[in-house]
N, C-alpha and C positions, 0 to 999 in steps of 0.2 A: 504494500500500500504506500503510495507516494503521499497522499493527503486524504484525511477524513474530516469532512466539514458538515455543516448543517445543510449543505446542498447535495451531499452524497460522498462518494469515494472516487478518487483517481488512482488507478493502479497500473502496474506492469505485470505481465505474465511471461515467464520464461521456463519452459519445461518441454522435454522430449523434442527439442528442435523447433519448438514453436515460440517465437519471440514477438510479443505484442506490447506496445508501449502506449501510455496515455489513454487507457481505457476508462470510460466514464460509467460509473454505476450509481444511479440516483438514490439507491437505498441508503438509509442512515445507519451508521454504526460500522466500526472497523470489522466486526464479525461478518458483515455482509460481503466484504471483499474476499474473505476466506471462503464463503459460500460460492462466490463467483469463480474463484480459482478452481473449486471442485467441478463446477459446470464446465469450465474451460478445459479441464483434463478430460472430461467425458467427450466434449466436442472434438478434442484432439484424437481420441480413439475412434470416433465416428469418421473423421476425415481419413484416418489410416485405413479404414475399411471401405473407403471410396465414396463416402457421402459427399455431395458437392456443396460443402459449407465454406463460404469465402470469408475473408477477414472483414469485408463490409457487412456480411450477415452477422458476424460475431459482434462487431461494434454496434450495429443497430439493435440487436437483441439486448445487449447489456444496457445501452442508453435508454431503452424504453421499458425496462423491467419494472414491474410493480408487485408489491406484496402487501395486500391489504391486511391491516391489523398487526403489522410488524414495524414499529416506529413510524407508523403512517402519520403524515403531517395533516392535521385537520385545520390548523390555523397557524399563522406566523406572527400575528399581532393581536393578542399574545400567542406565544407558542403553545399549542395544544397538540399532543401526540397520543396516538392510540397504539397500544401494544398488548397483544394477547398472551403475554408470557404466562404459561401455566405449569412450568416446571422450575425448579431451582436453577437449573442450567440456563434456561431462557431468562430468568430474572437476573442472573449474573451478567449476561450479555446486555440486558437493558440497563442495568446499573453502570456498567463500564461505558456504554455509549453515552448515557446522560452526563456522566462525570466528565468525559472527554469533550463532548460537544457543547456543554453548558457549564463550564467550570465556574464555581462560586455562585451559581444561580440558585435561587430558592425553587424547590420542587414541591408541588402539591400533587399527591397521588390520589386518584380515585380508584378504589379497589373493590372488586367483586371476585370471588373465587368459588369454584365448584368443591363440593364436599369430598370428592375423590382425589384432591390435590394436596400437596404438602404445604399447608398454610404456614406452619411454623418456619419452614425453610425459606419460603418465598418472602414472608414478611421480614425475617431476619436479614435477608439479602437487600431488600429495598428500604427498610427503615433508616439505615445510616445516611441516605441521601435525601430523605423526605423531611421537610420542615413541618408538613401537615399531611394527614391522610384523612380522606373521607371514605368511609366504608359504605357499601351499598349492596343491593341484591338484584341481580339481573333476572329476567323473566324465564326461570327454569327451575323445576323442582329440585335439581341437584345443587342449587346455589346455597352457600353458607348463609346462615342468619347473620345480618350485619352486627348484631350485638356480640356474637362469638368472635367475629373478626376484630371488632373494636377492642375487646379484651386482649387479644393477641398483640395488637399494635401497641396498646398502652404499656405492655411489658417492656417495650423498647424505649419508653420515655418520649414518644413522639405524640404531638397533639393530634387528637382524633375526633372526628365528628361522625355521627350516624345519619345517613339520609337514605331511606329505603328505596326511593325512586332514582334509578341511575341517571335519567335525563336531568332531574333537578340537581343531583349530586354534581354532574358535570357543569351545569350552569353556575352553581354556587362556587365551585373551584375556579372556574374561568373568571368570575367576577372578582376574585381575591388576588389574582396575579396581575402584574403590570405588564405593559407591552415591552 
């Protein structure tokens, strides 16, 4: 990765005789450059098998990639990002990306988690970067009760508020952050 910014990643790929420079990947987070490298390794193998994939195809594909719900930018003024991190590993990637992309910025997390997920691990991972957490419950019978989530967040000393309606929770969080 040459550069990871709030606009995405610029990267170089050099493997198996394939040399590509200044590739643009609009997905946020340095981990997305690693994901792109895996995709490029697969493309390299396909090209070896005779698939007619050109460098222009590769550049166009990377430049236009979207991944809804993965550090998806909903707004830039103020910054509002949507991420469906539902494992500790995904929460670690989210925390690293937010720390790198928004150093020193206050982070307000709106959090709803399914009952089959590791809430203790996910909250322990995200709590250190959050100045406030609003817990909510999305429209699914598997969603944790926001009161249970609030108790888990409070154990980390982070300010927490409960808002059962996720749309209201998002609107409230958005109103508390500055552009």
